[in-house]
N, C-alpha and C positions, 0 to 999 in steps of 0.2 A: 504494500499499499504506500504509494508515493508520498502522500500527505503526511503519513506517520513518520516515514524515513526522513523527510526533510525537517520535521519537528525535532527528531532525535539529533540530527546533525547540527541544527542551529541552537537548540535549547538543552540538550542532554549534556551531562558532564561525565567523562571517563575518569573514574577515581582510582582504578587499577586495571590490570589485565583481565579481571573477572567482574568488576563492579561498574555498572552504568547508573548514574543518578539522573532520574527523570521526574524529580519532585516539582518541577515548575509547570508540568502540564498533565501528569498522570497519577502520581501517588502522594501528593500533598496539596498543591494547588492543582485544580482540574480545569482543563480547557474543554468547555462544553461543546463547542463547535467540532472539535476533533473527536470527542466522545460520540457525538451524533453520527459522524462519518464512520467511525469504528463500529458502532451498532448496526448501521445500515449494511456495512461490508460483511459482518459476521452473519447477519440475518439472511443475506443473499446467499452466502456459502452453505448455510445449513437449512434453507427453506424447504427442502424436500425430505428432511429427516423425521418429520412428525414430532418435533420437539414440544414437550408439554411444560417443562420446567427448566430453568437455568440455575446452576449451582456454582457459587464462587466462594471465596474465602475472604473474611473481613481483613482489611478494609479496602485495600487497593483495587481489588477486582470489582467492587460494587459499582462504580460509575460506568465502566464499559458494559458490565452485565445488565444494568438498568436500561441503558440505551438499546441493547440488543433485545431485551425482553419487551421493550416498548414497540419495536418494529415488528417482532414476531408475535406480539399479543399474548405473551405467557408470563407467569410470575417468576420472580427472581428470589432465590433463597441464598443467604450467605451463612456459611459455617462459622460459628463463633469460636474465637480463640480463648476467650475468657469465660469463666463461670458467671452465671447470671442467677439472681434470686428467682427469676420467673422461668428459668430454663433448667429444670433439675431432674425431671422424670421422663421416662420413655424417649430416650435419646439414642441416636446413632453416633458413635464416636470413633475416632481414629487418631493415631499419633503422627504428628508432622514435624520433621526436623527442618529448621531454616538454617542453611549454611551462611547466608548473609548476616543474620542476627546471631548465629551460633547458639540457638535455643530450640528446644523441643516443646511443642504445644500439643495438648489434647484438643482437637477440634470437635465440635458437636452440632447436630442438627436435630430439631424435633421430629420425631417419627410421624407426626400428623401431616408433615409437608411433602414427604416423598413416599410413594407407594409403588406396588408392583405394576400398576397400569401406566406409570410415568416413563417417558423417554426424556432423559436428562442430558442437557448440554453442559459440560464443564467449561467455565470461562475464568481465566486468570490473567493478571497483568504481565507476569514473567514466567517463563519455563526455563529452568537452568538444570538442576539435578533431578527434577521431577518428583520430589517428595510431596509437594502440595497436591499435585495431580493424582499421585498414588493414594493419598489420604482421601481425596474426594471420591475416587473410583471405589475405594473400600466402603465408603458410606453408601454409594449407590448400590453396590453389591449386597450390603446388609439390608437395604430396603427392598431387594429383589426387583429393582427397577432396571430399565434398559439404559445403556449408555449411548447417547446419540452422537458423541464426538467430543473433542476437546478444542476450544478456541483460545488462542494465546495472543495477546497484543504484541509482546516482544519475546522472542525466543533466543537464547544464547546458544546458537548452533554448535559452538565449540565445546559445550559441556554435554554430559551424557543423557540428560533427561529426555530430550525429544526422541533420540534413537530407541531408548528403553521403552518409552510408551508406544511408539510405532511398532516396535518388535512384538508387542503384545497384540497386535492386530487392530489397534485403536486409530481412528482417524484423527490427526492433528492438523489444524489449520492455524498458522502464525502469520500475522500481518506484517511483521518485520522480523527477519531472521539474521542475527548478527554472526558473521564469520569470525571476527576478531575484535578485540579492544586493545591489541598490543600497541605500544608506544603512544598511548593517549588518543588513538584514532579509531573511530568506528568504521569498521568495514562490513558490508552486508553480504550475505550469500545471495548470489543471483538466482533468480527463479528459472527453472528449466522448463520450457514449454512442453505441455503434454503432447503426446503423439509421436 
């Protein structure tokens, strides 16, 4: 997605060979025009999958998930990372390790929001090592729901997560796939035309 790639190049900050900071438009301050375009792009990619719910992880996946849900006309659920006084019983839970934050969280979703009749699209801001996506897949499997695919705003193609998820036979669609962050420079994987 050209618009997203341009935003990454102009506003993103490379902090190391593995860390890209995009807090000026995606995961702290949010660019609503860009989020709308992202939502429309994901909705078009997954329009034929029969998606009934979108599942993301708090908090950075919520904005692009909301816009995608708006276009698809389906609810958005976010897995909570923190315990809540009102979310204590009948939960699907999974452990997710964040390499960026070097912490493991138990994520949870109320059982009343995902069921066996659902086709769920996982949507997240980043895909690097794949742990968040694996945790969300675990929750979908616990619910006996169907996985409709994985939508990722920015994939770090130089890390193992994307390959690992795809090797499980899961469809992964990334709007920006980064080949390298070496020497402080963002380089994108070029899309190979189908056919």
